DOTORSE-401207 format. One line per 8 residues: number of its first residue (from 1); their letters; for each residue x, y, z of N, C-alpha, C. Coordinates in Angstrom, 3 decimals. Example, Ala and Ser with C-alpha at 12.3 -4.5 7.8 and 13.67 -1.06 7.14 Angstrom:
<atoms>
1 = as = 13.190:-5.690:7.800:12.300:-4.500:7.800:13.200:-3.300:7.800; 12.850:-2.250:7.080:13.670:-1.060:7.140:12.900:0.030:7.870
</atoms>
This chain:
<atoms>
1 = xxxxxxxx = 5.562:-25.890:18.022:6.302:-24.666:18.175:5.307:-23.517:18.272; 5.487:-22.639:19.192:4.580:-21.515:19.365:4.759:-20.518:18.237; 3.674:-19.803:17.913:3.739:-18.791:16.866:4.774:-17.723:17.164; 4.932:-17.343:18.455:5.834:-16.251:18.794:7.300:-16.637:18.647; 7.614:-17.921:18.516:9.007:-18.355:18.415:9.406:-18.713:16.979; 8.541:-18.512:16.023:8.848:-18.891:14.651:9.793:-17.873:14.027; 10.828:-18.396:13.373:11.816:-17.537:12.721:11.188:-16.853:11.512; 11.578:-15.616:11.271:11.150:-14.828:10.118:9.636:-14.618:10.058
9 = xxxxxxxx = 8.963:-14.672:11.180:7.502:-14.560:11.213:7.040:-13.219:10.641; 7.558:-12.131:11.162:7.111:-10.818:10.693:7.543:-10.505:9.261; 8.761:-10.826:8.834:9.097:-10.568:7.427:8.222:-11.364:6.452; 7.880:-12.598:6.807:7.011:-13.391:5.935:5.624:-12.757:5.880; 5.115:-12.337:7.023:3.792:-11.701:7.040:3.817:-10.378:6.286; 4.896:-9.637:6.391:5.008:-8.381:5.635:5.033:-8.661:4.134; 5.718:-9.728:3.723:5.758:-10.098:2.305:4.373:-10.519:1.818; 3.627:-11.226:2.655:2.271:-11.635:2.278:1.366:-10.406:2.176
17 = xxxxxxxx = 1.480:-9.484:3.126:0.677:-8.258:3.067:1.022:-7.454:1.812; 2.309:-7.393:1.470:2.732:-6.690:0.259:2.186:-7.390:-0.980; 2.178:-8.715:-0.969:1.610:-9.478:-2.077:0.133:-9.136:-2.258; -0.604:-9.100:-1.161:-2.028:-8.779:-1.251:-2.253:-7.358:-1.759; -1.412:-6.430:-1.326:-1.526:-5.060:-1.838:-1.198:-5.023:-3.338; -0.229:-5.816:-3.759:0.087:-5.902:-5.188:-1.060:-6.480:-5.989; -1.770:-7.454:-5.410:-2.936:-8.033:-6.091:-4.031:-6.981:-6.236; -4.270:-6.196:-5.177:-5.257:-5.116:-5.269:-4.837:-4.123:-6.352
25 = xxxxxxxx = -3.549:-3.791:-6.387:-3.058:-2.864:-7.409:-3.263:-3.438:-8.811; -3.082:-4.741:-8.951:-3.265:-5.369:-10.266:-4.729:-5.370:-10.670; -5.616:-5.633:-9.718:-7.046:-5.608:-10.004:-7.474:-4.211:-10.455; -6.890:-3.199:-9.819:-7.231:-1.820:-10.149:-6.419:-1.283:-11.334; -5.580:-2.127:-11.938:-4.763:-1.782:-13.108:-3.793:-0.639:-12.827; -3.189:-0.652:-11.658:-2.203:0.365:-11.304:-0.830:-0.085:-11.811; 0.060:0.874:-12.067:1.393:0.504:-12.564:2.228:-0.189:-11.475; 3.204:-0.930:-11.904:4.183:-1.618:-11.065:3.583:-2.752:-10.226
33 = xxxxxxxx = 2.342:-3.124:-10.461:1.726:-4.172:-9.654:2.397:-5.526:-9.879; 2.733:-5.822:-11.129:3.364:-7.115:-11.408:4.736:-7.222:-10.755; 5.489:-6.156:-10.725:6.795:-6.156:-10.068:6.662:-6.382:-8.566; 5.678:-5.736:-7.951:5.449:-5.910:-6.516:5.036:-7.341:-6.216; 4.160:-7.893:-7.042:3.718:-9.280:-6.843:4.894:-10.234:-7.005; 5.712:-10.024:-8.037:6.858:-10.897:-8.284:7.840:-10.873:-7.108; 8.187:-9.665:-6.657:9.131:-9.539:-5.540:8.546:-10.151:-4.267; 7.253:-9.982:-4.058:6.608:-10.552:-2.867:6.649:-12.074:-2.889
41 = xxxxxxxx = 6.309:-12.671:-4.044:6.373:-14.132:-4.150:7.800:-14.630:-3.909; 8.776:-13.954:-4.512:10.169:-14.363:-4.330:10.594:-14.241:-2.865; 10.179:-13.160:-2.210:10.521:-12.966:-0.792:9.887:-14.039:0.082; 8.632:-14.370:-0.191:7.958:-15.415:0.581:8.690:-16.740:0.416; 9.040:-17.082:-0.807:9.742:-18.350:-1.061:11.089:-18.394:-0.348; 11.864:-17.343:-0.449:13.191:-17.310:0.176:13.081:-17.324:1.698; 12.228:-16.461:2.247:12.096:-16.379:3.710:11.547:-17.672:4.310; 10.541:-18.256:3.667:9.988:-19.496:4.207:10.992:-20.646:4.057
49 = xxxxxxxx = 11.749:-20.636:2.964:12.794:-21.645:2.804:13.850:-21.543:3.896; 14.271:-20.321:4.214:15.232:-20.123:5.308:14.631:-20.550:6.651; 13.381:-20.243:6.838:12.702:-20.640:8.078:12.649:-22.167:8.195; 12.359:-22.820:7.080:12.300:-24.278:7.069:13.671:-24.882:7.373; 14.718:-24.339:6.764:16.074:-24.851:7.001:16.520:-24.627:8.440; 16.024:-23.564:9.072:16.409:-23.234:10.435:15.768:-24.170:11.464; 14.661:-24.819:11.089:13.979:-25.725:12.008:14.852:-26.940:12.295; 14.956:-27.264:13.568:15.761:-28.423:13.943:14.990:-29.719:13.705
57 = xxxxxxxx = 13.748:-29.755:14.173:12.922:-30.950:14.024:11.875:-30.690:12.950; 11.970:-31.425:11.851:11.037:-31.245:10.739:10.034:-32.393:10.744; 8.768:-32.050:11.003:7.696:-33.034:11.017:7.084:-33.126:9.629; 6.200:-34.091:9.443:5.545:-34.279:8.153:4.770:-33.036:7.744; 4.070:-32.426:8.700:3.299:-31.228:8.371:4.211:-30.082:7.946; 5.426:-30.019:8.471:6.383:-28.995:8.060:6.815:-29.208:6.605; 7.033:-30.460:6.232:7.388:-30.775:4.842:6.248:-30.428:3.892; 5.016:-30.712:4.322:3.851:-30.402:3.495:3.708:-28.885:3.328
65 = xxxxxxxx = 3.910:-28.135:4.433:3.822:-26.671:4.330:4.910:-26.121:3.409; 6.113:-26.672:3.480:7.186:-26.209:2.604:6.843:-26.512:1.148; 6.295:-27.703:0.882:5.889:-28.046:-0.482:4.764:-27.125:-0.959; 3.835:-26.816:-0.062:2.742:-25.903:-0.403:3.278:-24.534:-0.791; 4.187:-23.993:0.009:4.772:-22.680:-0.289:5.567:-22.743:-1.595; 6.299:-23.829:-1.800:7.090:-23.983:-3.019:6.196:-24.005:-4.264; 5.150:-24.830:-4.244:4.243:-24.900:-5.395:3.531:-23.566:-5.620; 3.026:-22.972:-4.527:2.237:-21.736:-4.639:3.078:-20.576:-5.163
73 = xxxxxxxx = 4.258:-20.378:-4.585:5.090:-19.248:-5.006:5.653:-19.458:-6.411; 6.027:-20.689:-6.736:6.535:-20.961:-8.086:5.444:-20.707:-9.113; 4.223:-21.132:-8.817:3.100:-20.861:-9.710:2.911:-19.354:-9.878; 2.971:-18.614:-8.785:2.813:-17.164:-8.858:3.909:-16.504:-9.668; 5.153:-16.916:-9.447:6.280:-16.342:-10.186:6.170:-16.636:-11.677; 5.840:-17.886:-12.019:5.738:-18.260:-13.429:4.536:-17.604:-14.099; 3.462:-17.400:-13.354:2.286:-16.720:-13.911:2.615:-15.266:-14.228; 3.336:-14.589:-13.335:3.739:-13.190:-13.589:4.638:-13.107:-14.823
81 = xxxxxxxx = 5.457:-14.145:-15.019:6.356:-14.177:-16.175:5.662:-14.677:-17.446; 4.334:-14.859:-17.383:3.516:-15.339:-18.508:3.933:-16.718:-19.010; 4.383:-17.574:-18.109:4.685:-18.958:-18.449:3.354:-19.681:-18.546; 3.089:-20.322:-19.655:1.742:-20.866:-19.909:1.475:-22.212:-19.260; 2.499:-22.959:-18.907:2.298:-24.325:-18.414:2.449:-24.383:-16.895; 1.516:-23.803:-16.174:1.593:-23.784:-14.709:0.618:-24.767:-14.060; -0.028:-25.597:-14.862:-1.027:-26.522:-14.327:-0.430:-27.459:-13.276; 0.781:-27.932:-13.498:1.451:-28.820:-12.533:1.560:-28.148:-11.170
89 = xxxxxxxx = 1.946:-26.874:-11.161:2.114:-26.157:-9.903:0.766:-25.861:-9.239; -0.267:-25.626:-10.038:-1.599:-25.405:-9.485:-2.138:-26.683:-8.842; -1.920:-27.809:-9.493:-2.357:-29.093:-8.934:-1.554:-29.409:-7.676; -0.248:-29.153:-7.720:0.587:-29.366:-6.536:0.140:-28.500:-5.374; -0.195:-27.242:-5.659:-0.697:-26.343:-4.620:-1.994:-26.884:-4.036; -2.894:-27.327:-4.886:-4.187:-27.839:-4.413:-4.003:-29.071:-3.522; -3.200:-30.018:-3.970:-3.015:-31.255:-3.185:-2.296:-30.986:-1.861; -1.271:-30.145:-1.889:-0.570:-29.869:-0.634:-1.434:-29.042:0.313
97 = xxxxxxxx = -2.279:-28.164:-0.223:-3.194:-27.412:0.633:-4.200:-28.350:1.294; -4.733:-29.279:0.534:-5.690:-30.246:1.096:-5.012:-31.085:2.167; -3.781:-31.521:1.903:-3.047:-32.315:2.901:-2.778:-31.496:4.152; -2.354:-30.228:3.986:-2.115:-29.367:5.152:-3.405:-29.144:5.930; -4.482:-28.860:5.223:-5.749:-28.589:5.896:-6.231:-29.825:6.649; -6.017:-30.998:6.086:-6.420:-32.228:6.768:-5.588:-32.474:8.012; -4.310:-32.116:7.972:-3.426:-32.379:9.104:-3.473:-31.290:10.170; -3.589:-30.026:9.747:-3.492:-28.935:10.708:-4.709:-28.033:10.675
105 = xxxxxxxx = -5.145:-27.665:9.486:-6.361:-26.892:9.306:-6.501:-25.671:10.175; -7.698:-25.487:10.709:-7.993:-24.279:11.473:-7.293:-24.258:12.822; -6.799:-25.392:13.294:-6.082:-25.395:14.576:-4.796:-24.579:14.484; -4.333:-24.276:13.274:-3.156:-23.438:13.074:-3.353:-22.054:13.688; -4.582:-21.551:13.648:-4.863:-20.209:14.135:-5.191:-20.171:15.617; -5.317:-21.304:16.251:-5.678:-21.341:17.661:-4.437:-21.493:18.533; -4.592:-21.193:19.816:-3.489:-21.268:20.765:-3.029:-22.710:20.909; -1.718:-22.911:20.935:-1.164:-24.254:20.997:-0.781:-24.674:22.402
113 = xxxxxxxx = -0.883:-23.778:23.356:-0.500:-24.104:24.720:-1.633:-24.838:25.415; -1.295:-25.874:26.176:-2.300:-26.623:26.910:-2.911:-25.758:27.992; -4.217:-25.789:28.097:-4.900:-25.071:29.154:-5.062:-23.592:28.902; -4.510:-23.070:27.809:-4.644:-21.649:27.523:-5.723:-21.488:26.470; -6.712:-20.691:26.794:-7.809:-20.447:25.863:-7.525:-19.164:25.093; -8.007:-19.116:23.877:-7.873:-17.895:23.094:-8.779:-16.822:23.677; -8.298:-15.609:23.652:-9.107:-14.502:24.160:-10.243:-14.219:23.178; -11.219:-13.477:23.653:-12.348:-13.107:22.797:-11.862:-12.298:21.603
121 = xxxxxxxx = -10.876:-11.441:21.826:-10.328:-10.635:20.733:-9.697:-11.518:19.662; -8.937:-12.535:20.065:-8.326:-13.447:19.091:-9.387:-14.204:18.302; -10.426:-14.641:18.977:-11.497:-15.369:18.295:-12.204:-14.446:17.299; -12.442:-13.192:17.690:-13.083:-12.238:16.783:-12.199:-11.980:15.569; -10.883:-11.772:15.800:-9.971:-11.533:14.677:-9.899:-12.746:13.756; -9.901:-13.960:14.303:-9.918:-15.160:13.469:-11.207:-15.234:12.655; -12.324:-14.837:13.264:-13.595:-14.799:12.554:-13.522:-13.779:11.415; -12.911:-12.613:11.693:-12.740:-11.584:10.665:-11.901:-12.140:9.506
129 = xxxxxxxx = -10.865:-12.908:9.830:-10.023:-13.518:8.793:-10.850:-14.463:7.924; -11.688:-15.271:8.555:-12.542:-16.199:7.796:-13.487:-15.406:6.888; -14.087:-14.344:7.421:-14.974:-13.495:6.614:-14.200:-12.893:5.438; -12.975:-12.448:5.689:-12.150:-11.888:4.621:-11.862:-12.901:3.525; -11.535:-14.119:3.913:-11.255:-15.165:2.921:-12.516:-15.516:2.135; -13.632:-15.613:2.820:-14.899:-15.904:2.130:-15.248:-14.774:1.163; -15.022:-13.532:1.584:-15.274:-12.384:0.715:-14.361:-12.431:-0.508; -13.103:-12.818:-0.303:-12.174:-12.978:-1.426:-12.672:-14.027:-2.413
137 = xxxxxxxx = -13.087:-15.162:-1.903:-13.577:-16.245:-2.770:-14.808:-15.786:-3.533; -15.742:-15.145:-2.827:-16.953:-14.660:-3.491:-16.621:-13.621:-4.556; -15.703:-12.706:-4.233:-15.302:-11.697:-5.209:-14.645:-12.317:-6.430; -13.813:-13.338:-6.202:-13.187:-14.028:-7.328:-14.207:-14.732:-8.203; -15.164:-15.386:-7.589:-16.217:-16.046:-8.368:-17.070:-15.020:-9.113; -17.374:-13.916:-8.442:-18.151:-12.865:-9.103:-17.393:-12.292:-10.293; -16.070:-12.156:-10.158:-15.249:-11.647:-11.263:-15.265:-12.629:-12.433; -15.152:-13.926:-12.123:-15.195:-14.941:-13.179:-16.535:-14.940:-13.913
145 = xxxxxxxx = -17.603:-14.683:-13.167:-18.937:-14.666:-13.766:-19.321:-13.296:-14.321; -18.392:-12.353:-14.253:-18.583:-10.967:-14.699:-19.831:-10.332:-14.094; -20.023:-10.528:-12.808:-21.140:-9.918:-12.100:-20.741:-8.521:-11.648; -21.760:-7.727:-11.402:-21.527:-6.389:-10.865:-20.933:-6.491:-9.468; -20.191:-5.474:-9.079:-19.585:-5.346:-7.748:-18.535:-6.409:-7.438; -17.979:-7.043:-8.463:-16.940:-8.051:-8.237:-15.660:-7.399:-7.716; -15.253:-6.299:-8.325:-14.001:-5.654:-7.910:-14.121:-5.058:-6.512; -15.218:-4.381:-6.168:-15.320:-3.916:-4.777:-15.323:-5.064:-3.761
153 = xxxxxxxx = -15.944:-6.180:-4.118:-15.966:-7.336:-3.207:-14.563:-7.904:-3.045; -13.840:-8.058:-4.154:-12.458:-8.541:-4.086:-11.590:-7.588:-3.272; -11.740:-6.300:-3.520:-10.947:-5.308:-2.802:-11.256:-5.337:-1.312; -12.525:-5.489:-0.954:-12.902:-5.579:0.459:-12.277:-6.811:1.108; -12.342:-7.964:0.429:-11.741:-9.183:0.968:-10.246:-9.053:1.146; -9.577:-8.506:0.151:-8.132:-8.310:0.250:-7.776:-7.321:1.355; -8.573:-6.290:1.518:-8.330:-5.311:2.583:-8.487:-5.950:3.957; -9.510:-6.778:4.130:-9.736:-7.447:5.416:-8.574:-8.382:5.746
161 = xxxxxxxx = -8.173:-9.201:4.775:-7.082:-10.155:5.011:-5.770:-9.414:5.260; -5.508:-8.354:4.488:-4.289:-7.572:4.695:-4.283:-6.913:6.062; -5.426:-6.385:6.496:-5.481:-5.752:7.823:-5.250:-6.780:8.926; -5.727:-8.010:8.726:-5.482:-9.082:9.694:-3.987:-9.355:9.812; -3.327:-9.450:8.680:-1.888:-9.725:8.680:-1.112:-8.567:9.292; -1.460:-7.346:8.907:-0.761:-6.182:9.456:-0.998:-6.038:10.949; -2.191:-6.393:11.417:-2.476:-6.358:12.854:-1.536:-7.304:13.589; -1.324:-8.479:13.029:-0.405:-9.434:13.653:1.038:-8.940:13.650
169 = xxxxxxxx = 1.420:-8.229:12.612:2.796:-7.735:12.533:3.039:-6.642:13.563; 2.099:-5.726:13.690:2.334:-4.538:14.497:1.845:-4.614:15.936; 1.138:-5.668:16.312:0.745:-5.796:17.717:1.872:-6.468:18.474; 2.106:-5.994:19.661:3.182:-6.550:20.488:2.737:-7.892:21.049; 3.565:-8.930:20.911:3.213:-10.228:21.476:3.321:-10.193:22.994; 2.569:-11.093:23.645:2.676:-11.228:25.098:4.022:-11.838:25.420; 4.803:-11.177:26.244:6.114:-11.696:26.609:5.981:-12.688:27.749; 6.315:-13.908:27.464:6.387:-14.948:28.485:7.849:-15.137:28.843
177 = xxxxxxxx = 8.098:-15.787:29.946:9.493:-16.039:30.326:10.202:-16.867:29.270; 9.462:-17.748:28.583:10.079:-18.593:27.560:10.517:-17.774:26.347; 9.823:-16.656:26.090:10.085:-15.898:24.885:11.223:-14.898:25.024; 11.701:-14.678:26.210:12.685:-13.618:26.436:13.959:-13.866:25.649; 14.443:-15.090:25.607:15.711:-15.367:24.969:15.612:-15.649:23.465; 14.412:-15.888:22.962:14.223:-16.240:21.546:15.173:-17.368:21.149; 15.060:-18.485:21.831:16.001:-19.583:21.622:16.123:-19.973:20.163; 14.999:-20.013:19.406:15.070:-20.464:18.028:15.856:-19.471:17.176
185 = xxx = 15.753:-18.197:17.462:16.394:-17.195:16.623:17.895:-17.097:16.882; 18.327:-17.416:18.063:19.745:-17.230:18.405:20.510:-18.531:18.635; 19.858:-19.665:18.499:20.605:-20.906:18.741:21.219:-21.441:17.492
</atoms>
């Protein structure tokens, strides 16, 4: 299924961007951050669940992605609620992420159409996303080790990833003849 035909694509991305902004707010100890994170996790779970139910043909990778979202969002919701026994959900998230990465991995970000190559701009933006994720991981490790500049590194990584998501939300997709009717959204 092409990225442009996925149901609830922009609302899910907006919820993820809001989640990342809530995480930045929590790192900076701003008020209402936990509420924003909680609502974002709940929105992601509900929207992705509706998207999954709307799919006519459910492949194994679709089931794995749904399980990944379920484990990840449930862990996030329970962590915000200070539930202490979230290890099961963390392990479930790890295993489903590994399974998803093994089955789909980085090809998720590349063009799925035969014979169509990604533009230089898309490749650069995907590279920026990878840099953002690496910066996030480094910032998280630096925070765990209580190193200097951990919070600026985390904030930079979150800003890069959030800008990537917002760019996808607000850029107009290329209209192909197949996309005009939005068959998945109206069937």
